[in-house]
N, CA, C and O of each residue as an XYZ file, in Angstrom:
924
protein
N      -2.219     15.264     60.923
C      -0.859     15.588     59.895
C      -2.101     16.348     58.864
O      -3.312     16.156     58.745
N      -0.744     17.658     57.961
C      -1.274     18.115     56.913
C      -1.670     17.807     55.855
O      -0.572     17.546     55.362
N      -2.362     17.618     55.076
C      -2.481     16.603     53.755
C      -1.631     18.002     52.883
O      -1.769     19.152     53.301
N      -0.765     17.680     51.644
C       0.177     18.359     51.065
C      -0.508     17.252     49.407
O      -0.869     16.125     49.068
N      -0.312     18.497     48.962
C       0.279     18.239     47.159
C       1.090     17.783     47.096
O       2.046     17.924     47.859
N       1.003     16.891     45.941
C       2.938     16.397     46.119
C       2.969     15.348     45.117
O       2.323     14.309     44.982
N       4.291     16.138     44.170
C       4.551     15.821     42.872
C       5.673     15.191     42.675
O       6.718     15.841     42.638
N       5.677     13.413     42.462
C       6.889     12.723     42.174
C       6.824     13.090     40.945
O       5.808     13.274     40.276
N       8.463     13.256     40.483
C       8.309     13.395     38.830
C       9.373     12.289     38.876
O      10.288     12.458     39.683
N       9.379     11.169     38.114
C      10.356     10.117     38.339
C       9.895      8.453     38.578
O       9.460      7.854     39.561
N      10.060      8.238     37.856
C       9.359      7.102     38.458
C       9.727      5.295     38.739
O       9.064      4.260     38.811
N      11.735      5.832     38.871
C      12.064      4.116     39.442
C      11.691      3.464     40.601
O      10.584      3.107     41.006
N      12.828      3.366     41.078
C      12.583      1.909     42.671
C      12.705      3.364     43.614
O      11.726      3.406     44.359
N      13.282      4.135     43.739
C      12.618      5.161     44.639
C      11.629      6.258     44.656
O      11.244      6.907     45.628
N      11.280      6.355     43.403
C      10.415      7.492     43.289
C       8.790      6.391     42.632
O       7.976      7.003     41.941
N       8.623      5.449     42.823
C       7.457      5.048     42.911
C       7.568      4.139     44.820
O       6.589      3.732     45.446
N       8.909      4.076     45.246
C       7.769      3.807     46.785
C       8.088      5.506     47.495
O       8.450      5.624     48.666
N       8.002      6.017     47.104
C       8.060      7.059     47.507
C       6.793      7.880     47.112
O       6.176      8.386     48.050
N       6.248      8.109     45.646
C       5.099      8.115     45.577
C       3.650      7.161     46.636
O       2.555      7.676     46.860
N       3.991      6.007     47.028
C       3.701      4.915     47.598
C       3.121      5.614     48.835
O       2.096      6.225     49.135
N       4.800      5.052     49.671
C       4.317      5.422     51.135
C       3.769      7.438     51.267
O       2.651      7.686     51.717
N       4.508      8.362     50.918
C       3.462      9.872     50.818
C       1.811      9.527     50.437
O       1.017     10.384     50.823
N       1.277      8.418     49.759
C       0.042      8.242     49.340
C      -0.460      7.551     50.570
O      -1.536      7.905     51.053
N      -0.107      7.069     50.840
C      -0.123      6.215     52.400
C      -0.560      7.019     53.572
O      -1.576      7.123     54.260
N       0.570      7.521     53.518
C       0.516      8.784     54.789
C      -0.560      9.698     54.433
O      -0.848     10.647     55.162
N      -1.594      9.276     52.568
C      -3.605     10.871     53.050
C      -2.487     11.514     52.341
O      -2.322     11.159     53.509
N      -1.403     12.164     51.578
C      -0.905     12.748     50.530
C      -1.653     13.083     49.376
O      -2.083     12.112     48.753
N      -1.942     14.300     48.892
C      -2.724     14.324     47.886
C      -1.411     13.743     46.543
O      -0.764     14.679     46.073
N      -1.196     12.863     46.199
C      -0.028     12.634     45.090
C      -0.505     12.580     43.494
O      -1.389     11.913     42.957
N       0.602     13.719     42.856
C       0.793     13.500     41.079
C       2.172     12.716     41.363
O       3.073     13.065     42.125
N       2.088     11.324     40.384
C       3.096     10.472     40.033
C       3.447     10.970     38.319
O       2.640     10.930     37.390
N       4.739     11.384     38.268
C       4.649     11.509     37.026
C       5.769     10.731     36.075
O       6.672     10.384     36.837
N       5.958     10.474     35.228
C       7.602      9.769     34.141
C       7.185      9.442     32.792
O       6.031      9.049     32.620
N       8.015      9.562     31.776
C       7.630      9.493     30.554
C       7.452      7.645     29.938
O       7.041      7.110     28.909
N       8.021      7.185     31.239
C       6.984      5.243     30.665
C       6.407      4.855     30.790
O       6.584      4.252     31.849
N       5.344      4.604     30.311
C       3.689      4.092     29.966
C       3.929      2.895     30.942
O       2.866      2.635     31.506
N       4.762      2.219     31.273
C       4.042      1.412     32.092
C       4.601      1.764     33.383
O       3.846      1.480     34.313
N       5.881      2.387     33.769
C       5.779      3.454     35.634
C       5.112      3.846     35.763
O       4.879      4.280     36.891
N       4.215      4.034     34.702
C       3.195      5.796     35.667
C       1.455      4.239     35.677
O       0.422      4.252     36.346
N       2.023      3.069     34.487
C       0.541      2.017     34.674
C       0.887      1.174     36.495
O       0.111      0.620     37.273
N       2.204      1.415     36.567
C       2.436      0.585     38.422
C       2.236      1.446     39.089
O       3.209      1.468     39.842
N       1.352      2.518     39.443
C       1.397      3.702     40.740
C      -0.216      3.348     40.358
O      -0.793      2.499     41.036
N      -0.703      3.817     39.593
C      -1.902      4.062     40.017
C      -2.907      3.349     40.536
O      -3.957      3.514     39.916
N      -2.990      2.431     41.675
C      -3.328      1.953     42.831
C      -2.781      3.141     43.803
O      -3.444      3.754     44.640
N      -2.003      3.236     43.621
C      -0.953      4.056     45.176
C      -0.703      5.463     44.771
O       0.432      5.885     44.990
N      -1.568      6.267     44.217
C      -1.596      7.596     43.242
C      -2.614      8.410     43.121
O      -3.491      7.948     42.390
N      -2.868      9.608     43.625
C      -3.673     10.797     42.772
C      -4.287     10.432     42.152
O      -5.277      9.701     42.134
N      -3.395     11.228     41.218
C      -3.168     10.896     39.190
C      -1.982     10.380     38.937
O      -1.185     10.332     39.873
N      -1.718     10.046     38.064
C      -0.509      9.695     37.565
C      -0.746     10.145     36.574
O      -1.898     10.391     36.215
N       0.691     10.452     35.610
C       0.593     10.866     34.740
C       1.355     10.656     33.708
O       2.401     11.235     34.003
N       1.512     10.064     32.409
C       3.199      9.900     31.431
C       3.148     11.513     30.507
O       2.614     12.081     29.554
N       3.951     11.653     31.408
C       4.321     13.245     30.331
C       5.469     13.266     30.243
O       6.144     12.419     30.827
N       6.199     14.542     29.253
C       7.849     14.248     29.436
C       7.854     15.969     30.528
O       7.259     17.032     30.353
N       8.802     15.510     31.584
C       9.474     16.054     32.220
C      10.327     17.612     32.014
O      10.373     18.296     33.036
N      11.081     18.266     30.591
C      11.440     18.250     30.413
C      10.670     19.290     29.142
O      11.442     19.896     28.399
N       8.855     19.496     28.896
C       8.176     20.240     28.600
C       7.274     21.001     28.972
O       6.194     20.740     29.501
N       7.843     22.194     28.617
C       6.986     23.280     30.065
C       5.797     22.674     30.021
O       5.305     21.647     30.489
N       5.355     23.825     29.142
C       3.417     23.181     28.208
C       3.723     21.929     29.567
O       3.670     22.204     30.765
N       3.998     20.732     29.060
C       3.358     19.483     29.769
C       3.129     20.096     31.464
O       2.129     20.339     32.140
N       4.891     20.202     31.752
C       3.639     20.653     32.940
C       3.239     21.221     33.821
O       2.846     20.756     34.892
N       3.298     22.564     33.405
C       2.326     22.939     33.521
C       0.710     22.634     32.694
O       0.307     23.686     32.197
N       0.265     22.088     32.585
C      -0.639     21.773     32.340
C      -1.139     20.786     33.144
O      -2.365     20.677     33.145
N      -0.469     19.998     33.868
C      -0.787     19.421     35.766
C      -1.039     20.336     37.165
O      -1.476     19.855     38.210
N      -0.664     21.798     36.962
C      -1.120     22.546     37.289
C       0.213     22.547     38.625
O       0.221     22.446     39.852
N       0.951     22.674     37.837
C       2.554     21.870     38.540
C       3.093     22.971     39.934
O       3.821     22.705     40.890
N       2.326     24.381     39.522
C       2.291     25.211     40.235
C       1.899     25.674     41.517
O       2.362     26.445     42.358
N       0.910     24.963     41.398
C       0.124     24.575     42.517
C       0.537     23.594     43.468
O       0.156     24.022     44.557
N       1.057     22.614     43.607
C       1.875     21.939     44.482
C       2.554     22.925     45.570
O       3.067     24.036     45.698
N       2.047     21.227     46.571
C       2.798     22.411     47.552
C       4.713     22.299     47.589
O       5.669     23.049     47.784
N       4.370     20.443     47.171
C       6.094     19.725     47.285
C       5.908     19.402     45.983
O       4.836     19.083     45.468
N       7.770     19.555     45.060
C       8.045     19.223     43.652
C       8.952     18.211     44.007
O       9.925     18.665     44.609
N       8.976     16.219     43.734
C      10.505     16.103     44.448
C      10.781     15.151     42.898
O      10.234     14.164     42.405
N      11.862     16.001     42.508
C      12.559     15.635     41.284
C      13.206     14.581     41.676
O      14.278     14.763     42.254
N      12.550     12.753     41.385
C      13.584     11.626     41.864
C      13.903     10.672     40.982
O      13.762      9.478     41.247
N      14.478     11.222     39.564
C      15.181     11.091     38.399
C      16.693     10.679     38.982
O      17.412     11.431     39.641
N      16.944      9.583     38.663
C      18.389      8.724     38.914
C      19.120      9.051     37.973
O      19.957      9.913     38.242
N      19.083      8.398     36.259
C      20.133      7.482     35.858
C      20.689      8.926     34.558
O      21.650      9.151     33.823
N      18.764      9.880     35.095
C      19.129     11.156     33.511
C      19.529     11.960     34.462
O      18.824     12.233     35.434
N      21.075     12.561     34.208
C      20.788     13.943     34.833
C      20.144     15.164     34.864
O      19.461     15.765     35.693
N      20.652     15.428     33.434
C      19.917     16.644     32.620
C      18.550     16.464     31.664
O      18.323     16.936     30.550
N      18.037     15.929     32.194
C      16.692     15.828     32.723
C      16.092     16.749     33.747
O      15.149     17.540     33.760
N      17.405     16.159     34.975
C      16.482     16.815     36.156
C      17.047     18.087     36.911
O      16.844     18.595     38.014
N      18.318     18.539     35.175
C      18.736     19.952     35.250
C      17.054     20.726     34.463
O      16.365     21.571     35.034
N      16.841     20.281     33.443
C      15.895     20.510     32.750
C      14.910     21.366     33.788
O      14.598     22.557     33.786
N      14.462     20.002     34.891
C      13.183     19.967     34.920
C      13.085     20.634     36.093
O      12.082     20.695     36.804
N      14.337     21.224     36.321
C      14.236     21.803     37.890
C      14.085     23.411     37.530
O      13.344     24.157     38.170
N      15.031     23.903     36.226
C      15.270     25.361     35.763
C      13.217     25.600     35.220
O      12.614     26.672     35.178
N      12.684     24.273     34.916
C      11.280     24.469     33.906
C      10.263     24.572     35.055
O       9.127     24.663     34.589
N      10.283     24.587     36.203
C      10.086     24.078     37.323
C       9.212     25.261     38.537
O       8.088     25.478     38.990
N      11.267     26.001     38.670
C      11.216     27.376     38.761
C      10.287     28.411     38.188
O       9.618     29.318     38.683
N      10.576     27.730     36.369
C       9.491     29.295     36.257
C       8.717     28.886     35.353
O       8.618     29.270     34.188
N       7.938     27.771     36.129
C       6.585     27.478     36.831
C       6.058     27.843     37.948
O       4.864     27.890     38.244
N       7.318     28.202     38.800
C       6.360     29.105     39.998
C       6.357     28.007     40.879
O       5.890     28.142     42.010
N       6.979     26.580     40.366
C       6.890     25.549     41.649
C       7.712     26.232     43.232
O       8.834     26.734     43.289
N       6.799     26.050     44.300
C       6.742     26.848     46.069
C       8.538     25.919     46.229
O       9.615     26.489     46.402
N       8.330     24.577     46.113
C       9.829     23.527     47.301
C       9.713     22.968     45.979
O       8.612     22.964     45.428
N      10.586     22.562     45.494
C      11.708     21.982     45.356
C      12.617     21.342     45.579
O      13.656     21.950     45.835
N      12.641     19.481     45.583
C      13.193     19.082     46.168
C      13.575     18.078     44.771
O      12.794     17.856     43.845
N      15.591     17.323     44.950
C      15.825     17.181     43.999
C      17.027     16.452     44.329
O      18.028     16.755     44.978
N      16.458     14.811     43.356
C      17.593     13.899     43.674
C      19.061     13.963     42.824
O      19.034     14.047     41.597
N      20.592     13.908     43.712
C      21.422     13.982     43.276
C      22.252     13.002     43.678
O      22.204     12.775     44.887
N      23.322     12.067     42.766
C      24.074     11.095     43.170
C      25.405     11.915     43.540
O      25.898     11.737     44.654
N      26.139     13.019     42.420
C      27.246     13.030     42.765
C      27.791     14.499     43.337
O      27.218     15.530     42.985
N      28.922     14.530     44.231
C      29.050     15.833     44.315
C      28.720     17.406     43.202
O      28.364     18.572     43.371
N      29.252     16.173     41.650
C      29.295     17.838     41.147
C      27.507     18.403     40.813
O      27.136     19.498     40.389
N      26.993     17.652     41.049
C      25.727     17.367     40.597
C      24.470     17.989     41.994
O      23.249     18.146     41.975
N      25.280     18.150     42.821
C      25.065     18.678     44.048
C      25.084     19.654     43.877
O      24.074     20.231     44.280
N      26.227     20.606     43.152
C      26.505     22.149     43.402
C      25.631     22.327     41.546
O      25.522     23.521     41.267
N      25.339     21.828     40.949
C      24.848     22.539     39.601
C      22.740     22.850     39.605
O      21.864     23.580     39.140
N      23.025     21.383     40.710
C      21.437     22.508     41.639
C      21.422     22.639     42.142
O      20.239     22.647     42.481
N      22.252     22.975     43.202
C      21.941     24.167     43.855
C      22.447     25.870     43.653
O      22.169     26.938     44.199
N      23.696     25.229     42.106
C      23.906     27.115     40.821
C      22.070     27.278     40.418
O      21.537     28.357     40.158
N      21.482     26.181     40.447
C      20.193     26.702     39.742
C      19.125     27.472     40.521
O      18.163     28.092     40.067
N      19.546     27.278     41.946
C      18.593     27.358     43.110
C      18.490     26.859     43.882
O      18.619     27.232     45.048
N      17.998     24.984     43.132
C      17.597     24.079     44.139
C      17.454     23.813     45.369
O      17.861     22.651     45.369
N      17.053     24.129     46.875
C      18.003     24.118     47.716
C      17.514     22.939     48.890
O      18.066     22.932     49.990
N      16.375     21.896     48.532
C      16.426     20.746     48.984
C      16.375     20.236     48.527
O      15.359     20.016     47.866
N      18.446     18.956     48.405
C      19.413     18.559     47.523
C      19.708     16.999     48.991
O      20.370     16.925     50.026
N      18.587     15.857     48.076
C      19.028     14.462     48.543
C      19.778     13.346     47.842
O      19.706     13.215     46.620
N      20.332     12.725     48.434
C      21.057     11.257     47.881
C      20.538     10.546     49.134
O      20.776     10.747     50.325
N      19.451      9.305     48.263
C      18.783      8.547     48.960
C      20.178      7.431     48.871
O      21.160      7.544     49.605
N      20.086      6.830     48.279
C      21.881      5.904     48.226
C      22.611      5.756     49.749
O      22.646      4.960     50.688
N      23.225      7.196     49.310
C      24.461      7.656     50.754
C      23.896      7.632     51.633
O      24.268      6.665     52.298
N      22.857      8.355     52.279
C      21.565      7.847     53.600
C      21.916      6.542     54.626
O      22.296      6.246     55.759
N      21.364      5.857     52.966
C      20.678      4.432     53.055
C      22.030      3.583     53.648
O      21.997      2.769     54.571
N      23.258      4.005     52.848
C      24.331      3.551     53.206
C      24.138      3.521     54.104
O      23.554      2.619     54.705
N      24.719      4.865     54.674
C      25.343      5.247     56.366
C      24.035      4.718     57.486
O      23.884      4.085     58.531
N      23.230      5.493     56.418
C      22.603      4.054     58.211
C      22.408      2.337     58.439
O      22.015      1.596     59.339
N      22.945      2.200     57.028
C      23.388      1.033     57.198
C      24.356      0.464     57.382
O      24.298     -0.722     57.708
N      25.585      1.122     57.235
C      27.094      1.057     57.844
C      26.199      1.433     59.550
O      25.699      0.442     60.082
N      26.093      2.366     60.063
C      26.204      2.083     61.679
C      25.266      0.839     62.531
O      25.413      0.427     63.681
N      24.528      0.545     61.754
C      23.510     -0.359     62.228
C      24.950     -1.274     62.278
O      25.735     -1.556     63.183
N      24.880     -1.567     60.905
C      25.294     -3.405     60.527
C      27.309     -3.114     62.142
O      28.042     -3.996     62.589
N      27.330     -2.325     62.271
C      28.412     -1.691     63.354
C      28.726     -1.592     64.105
O      29.821     -1.350     64.614
N      26.924     -1.919     64.639
C      26.553     -1.584     66.233
C      25.237     -3.252     66.380
O      24.138     -3.379     65.840
N      25.803     -4.002     67.084
C      24.874     -5.263     67.006
C      23.755     -4.468     67.768
O      22.646     -4.654     67.268
N      23.769     -3.603     68.886
C      23.094     -3.964     69.215
C      21.231     -3.030     68.662
O      20.021     -3.044     68.888
N      22.422     -2.297     67.764
C      21.278     -0.790     66.862
C      20.062     -1.942     65.770
O      20.426     -2.535     64.755
N      19.121     -1.967     66.163
C      17.899     -2.306     65.182
C      17.412     -1.624     64.157
O      16.715     -2.245     63.355
N      17.736      0.211     63.882
C      17.450      0.847     62.952
C      17.953      2.718     63.984
O      18.195      3.159     65.108
N      17.799      3.234     62.188
C      18.246      4.240     62.711
C      17.199      5.032     61.770
O      16.354      4.598     60.986
N      17.465      6.008     62.035
C      16.366      7.059     60.916
C      17.508      8.259     61.240
O      18.198      8.271     62.260
N      17.590      9.674     59.725
C      18.731     10.186     60.237
C      18.125     12.126     60.524
O      18.313     13.037     59.718
N      17.731     12.190     61.275
C      16.740     13.579     61.647
C      17.566     14.758     60.576
O      17.019     15.491     59.752
N      18.996     14.665     60.884
C      19.659     16.355     60.139
C      21.171     15.458     60.520
O      21.488     14.608     61.352
N      21.764     16.087     59.551
C      23.117     15.981     60.120
C      24.117     14.790     61.334
O      24.821     13.780     61.300
N      23.600     15.697     62.210
C      24.484     15.527     63.962
C      22.937     14.749     64.482
O      23.380     13.619     64.688
N      21.872     14.682     64.717
C      20.751     14.047     65.045
C      19.844     12.628     64.553
O      19.287     12.565     63.457
N      19.826     11.966     65.167
C      18.777     10.532     65.418
C      17.755      9.940     65.957
O      17.488      9.700     67.135
N      17.074      9.675     64.748
C      15.791      8.901     66.223
C      16.212      7.371     65.882
O      16.139      6.895     64.748
N      16.629      6.724     66.943
C      17.640      4.713     66.756
C      16.562      4.029     67.317
O      15.584      4.611     67.784
N      16.679      3.000     67.294
C      16.038      1.720     68.046
C      17.311      1.025     68.483
O      18.249      0.558     67.837
N      17.160      1.071     69.242
C      18.978      0.192     70.487
C      17.994     -0.781     71.330
O      16.805     -0.468     71.383
N      18.474     -2.028     72.036
C      18.172     -3.319     72.905
C      19.265     -2.362     74.100
O      20.340     -1.821     74.356
N      18.016     -2.706     74.451
C      18.226     -2.276     75.719
C      19.712     -2.883     76.422
O      19.795     -4.111     76.428
N      21.077     -1.983     77.110
C      22.053     -2.527     77.083
C      22.236     -3.136     78.400
O      21.726     -2.427     79.267
N      22.818     -4.268     78.891
C      22.720     -5.013     79.793
C      23.559     -4.327     81.104
O      23.758     -5.103     82.039
N      23.936     -3.297     81.213
C      23.811     -2.735     82.694
C      22.941     -1.520     82.600
O      23.022     -0.500     83.283
N      21.848     -1.879     81.360
C      20.607     -1.440     82.916
C      20.042     -1.672     82.518
O      19.478     -1.164     81.549
N      19.908     -2.408     82.950
C      18.994     -4.063     82.917
C      18.369     -4.324     84.677
O      19.205     -4.232     85.577
N      16.814     -4.656     85.060
C      16.327     -4.218     85.779
C      16.606     -2.764     86.813
O      16.472     -2.639     88.030
N      17.197     -1.416     85.382
C      17.494     -0.300     86.551
C      16.035     -0.063     86.276
O      15.313     -0.813     85.617
N      15.536      1.529     87.093
C      14.464      2.493     86.541
C      14.870      3.456     85.368
O      15.604      2.684     84.750
N      14.878      4.155     84.936
C      14.857      4.690     84.051
C      15.911      6.268     84.347
O      16.813      6.858     83.752
N      15.114      6.439     85.642
C      15.498      7.220     86.501
C      17.582      7.351     87.164
O      18.573      8.082     87.166
N      16.944      5.758     87.688
C      18.171      5.165     88.110
C      19.343      5.154     86.761
O      20.450      5.664     86.939
N      18.979      4.535     85.445
C      19.959      4.495     85.156
C      20.470      5.988     83.569
O      21.038      5.835     82.488
N      19.774      7.492     84.400
C      19.701      8.554     83.648
C      20.609      8.515     83.016
O      21.746      8.879     83.319
N      20.173      7.989     81.880
C      21.463      8.043     80.039
C      20.142      9.872     79.502
O      19.760      9.833     78.332
N      19.864     10.581     79.969
C      19.302     11.147     79.810
C      20.384     12.446     80.585
O      20.547     13.447     79.887
N      20.914     12.430     81.625
C      21.962     13.927     81.711
C      23.068     12.950     81.185
O      23.484     13.444     80.136
N      23.781     11.684     81.476
C      25.193     11.280     81.539
C      24.890     11.093     79.987
O      24.868      9.866     79.895
N      24.657     11.568     78.790
C      25.140     10.760     77.523
C      23.728     11.756     76.799
O      23.128     11.362     75.799
N      23.411     12.948     77.459
C      22.540     14.033     76.864
C      21.756     13.740     75.760
O      21.752     14.465     74.765
N      20.809     12.303     75.903
C      19.425     11.106     75.268
C      18.900     11.179     75.741
O      19.049     11.143     76.962
N      17.452     11.401     74.914
C      15.948     11.393     75.261
C      15.932     10.036     74.385
O      16.193      9.737     73.220
N      15.255      9.014     76.171
C      13.957      8.422     75.616
C      12.901      8.776     74.951
O      12.086      9.259     75.736
N      12.395      8.765     73.527
C      11.073      8.602     73.482
C      10.118      8.156     73.180
O       9.128      8.518     72.543
N      10.656      6.740     74.005
C       9.597      5.404     74.620
C      10.210      4.308     74.741
O      11.423      4.197     74.923
N       9.367      3.366     74.643
C      10.400      2.071     75.007
C       9.496      0.781     74.093
O       8.317      1.132     74.058
N       9.674     -0.438     73.434
C       9.180     -1.217     72.764
C       9.139     -3.032     73.488
O      10.051     -3.853     73.390
N       7.963     -3.207     74.092
C       8.469     -4.501     74.520
C       7.832     -5.586     74.214
O       6.602     -5.530     74.193
N       8.557     -6.932     73.879
C       8.068     -7.930     73.308
C       6.714     -8.526     74.149
O       6.971     -8.640     75.348
N       5.381     -8.917     73.802
C       4.512     -9.300     75.036
C       4.537    -10.335     74.965
O       4.466    -11.149     74.045
N       4.649    -10.371     76.021
C       4.102    -12.605     76.540
C       3.102    -12.576     75.647
O       2.244    -11.773     75.281
N       3.672    -14.409     75.224
C       3.121    -14.830     74.516
C       2.220    -15.523     74.740
O       2.093    -16.129     75.803
N       1.237    -15.586     73.574
C      -0.338    -16.249     74.586
C      -0.160    -18.328     74.743
O       0.840    -18.991     74.467
N      -1.352    -18.774     75.203
C      -0.605    -20.736     75.181
C      -1.053    -20.862     73.694
O      -0.972    -22.035     73.327
N      -1.435    -20.142     72.869
C      -1.877    -20.461     71.420
C      -1.449    -20.107     70.401
O      -1.891    -19.898     69.271
N       0.100    -20.018     71.235
C       1.419    -19.143     69.771
C       2.313    -20.489     70.215
O       2.556    -20.906     71.348
N       2.581    -20.843     69.336
C       3.608    -21.031     68.145
C       5.253    -20.720     69.070
O       5.608    -19.606     69.454
N       5.656    -21.380     69.168
C       7.481    -20.543     69.154
C       7.616    -19.903     68.558
O       7.996    -18.753     68.775
N       7.187    -20.724     66.909
C       8.416    -20.481     65.720
C       7.982    -18.865     65.547
O       8.649    -18.059     64.900
N       6.271    -18.436     66.514
C       5.602    -17.341     65.768
C       6.635    -16.314     65.571
O       7.842    -16.505     65.720
N       6.085    -15.229     65.230
C       6.476    -14.102     65.341
C       5.421    -13.585     66.287
O       4.208    -13.761     66.404
N       6.696    -12.606     67.164
C       7.304    -11.657     68.713
C       6.406    -10.845     68.033
O       6.124    -10.860     66.835
N       5.913    -10.010     69.082
C       5.195     -8.905     68.734
C       5.466     -8.069     70.057
O       5.309     -8.341     71.247
N       5.995     -6.802     69.306
C       6.320     -5.842     70.533
C       4.858     -4.694     70.923
O       3.998     -4.208     70.188
N       5.139     -4.576     72.575
C       3.984     -3.345     72.355
C       4.649     -2.148     71.986
O       5.197     -2.160     70.884
N       4.722     -1.057     72.709
C       5.057      0.557     72.255
C       4.226      0.841     73.893
O       3.011      0.699     74.026
N       5.052      1.210     74.901
C       4.658      2.013     76.095
C       4.456      3.080     76.156
O       4.578      3.410     77.335
N       4.176      3.967     75.500
C       3.783      5.324     75.388
C       5.012      6.241     75.852
O       6.056      6.011     75.240
N       5.062      7.163     76.755
C       5.968      7.904     77.307
C       6.182      7.484     78.509
O       5.529      7.423     79.550
N       7.424      7.153     78.100
C       8.683      6.314     79.958
C       8.920      7.779     80.889
O       9.264      8.947     80.706
N       8.531      6.954     81.894
C       8.322      7.246     83.402
C       9.423      7.321     83.929
O      10.074      6.321     83.625
N      10.136      8.194     84.756
C      11.286      7.541     85.857
C      10.767      6.531     86.207
O      11.485      5.543     86.053
N       9.469      6.288     86.765
C      10.405      4.919     87.951
C       9.440      3.570     87.006
O       8.338      3.178     87.390
N      10.160      3.029     85.738
C      10.168      2.823     84.777
C      10.743      1.780     84.857
O      11.966      1.855     84.738
N      10.020      0.129     85.132
C      11.543     -0.591     85.130
C      12.477     -1.297     83.754
O      12.017     -2.229     83.095
N      13.428     -0.861     83.559
C      14.270     -1.748     81.904
C      14.180     -3.304     82.127
O      14.649     -4.103     82.937
N      13.470     -3.349     81.180
C      14.056     -5.336     81.219
C      14.610     -5.661     80.009
O      14.713     -4.897     79.049
N      15.081     -7.179     80.084
C      15.716     -7.550     79.269
C      14.969     -7.677     77.950
O      13.791     -8.002     77.801
N      15.779     -7.394     77.109
C      14.790     -8.134     75.816
C      14.515     -6.274     74.841
O      15.078     -5.885     73.818
N      13.432     -5.521     75.727
C      13.485     -4.176     75.899
C      13.932     -3.189     74.426
O      15.151     -3.220     74.255
N      13.504     -2.711     73.823
C      14.001     -1.902     72.483
C      14.416      0.014     73.268
O      13.957      0.972     73.890
N      14.701     -0.122     73.104
C      14.584      1.665     73.862
C      15.103      2.670     72.324
O      16.155      2.975     71.762
N      13.676      2.891     72.148
C      14.012      4.222     70.841
C      14.405      5.504     70.830
O      13.544      6.365     70.647
N      15.644      5.846     71.002
C      16.536      7.461     71.687
C      16.617      8.274     70.489
O      16.735      8.010     69.292
N      16.479      9.742     71.418
C      16.981     10.607     70.243
C      18.321     11.438     70.836
O      18.525     12.038     71.891
N      19.199     11.156     69.544
C      20.826     11.604     69.772
C      21.256     12.060     68.337
O      21.034     11.826     67.149
N      22.381     13.249     69.581
C      23.496     13.231     68.683
C      24.024     11.893     67.944
O      23.543     10.823     68.320
N      24.924     11.898     66.983
C      26.380     10.534     66.222
C      26.775     11.404     68.032
O      25.747     11.664     68.658
N      27.672     11.662     68.509
C      28.761     11.568     69.108
C      27.902     11.276     70.656
O      28.327     10.372     71.375
N      26.993     11.892     70.987
C      26.267     10.793     72.449
C      26.366      9.585     72.420
O      26.802      8.814     73.275
N      25.561      9.218     70.455
C      25.333      7.583     70.700
C      25.846      6.908     70.794
O      25.456      5.861     71.310
N      27.395      7.151     70.218
C      28.141      6.516     69.820
C      28.659      5.990     71.559
O      28.562      4.797     71.845
N      29.249      7.119     72.724
C      29.569      7.401     73.477
C      28.869      6.181     74.477
O      29.531      5.376     75.132
N      26.814      6.272     74.413
C      26.218      5.263     74.153
C      26.302      3.931     74.350
O      25.984      3.398     75.412
N      26.790      3.239     73.213
C      27.062      1.658     72.147
C      27.987      1.732     73.067
O      27.832      0.741     73.781
N      29.265      2.646     73.618
C      30.395      2.123     73.334
C      30.575      1.067     74.803
O      31.211      0.037     75.029
N      29.749      1.853     75.526
C      29.746      2.075     77.446
C      30.165      3.008     77.978
O      30.133      3.086     79.206
């Protein structure tokens, strides 16, 4: 994975988690917020954490913001600051700007400023949760695009005992099986109450037999996934 220089502006709950995950993935992360306590809270999982005003052009330039591969405006409750910050980032020469929005109006305003990478984490999380709750066999859902998802699904009973070739999920539903997670057999010194570990079986082959309690990791469109889950 290519190591990137990423600035995260706004260290609320989302910005803090984003900073942590990016840092753990090995990226160089510059964390920015106006509140000193929030900046202090991310010192251990950011490359540099700075307390500054994101609406101050000179302050942004002092952090070599134009040298960042990506700048993420993760502010949630202060949209005016987000707009000013986005405008200043473009003026400073930031190459790639991602901005958070909460309403359609905010999305339109940011688009008019020329910010192309817009995201609404609450909307995406709610949609993902609705799909997981709606289908009892679905365990996790990652939306790759508006149409395509990577999901974890408990193997349907109709496929237990069949090989992947016999199940023919790819041709029947136009769904690719990325891999399979299989519960590991309990060791003698393990208690029944212990958390079960799952083994990732790698790239699945056609002669692999599907077992009860297997978890399929699938790449599928929403339409194909719905047909597959409804059987």
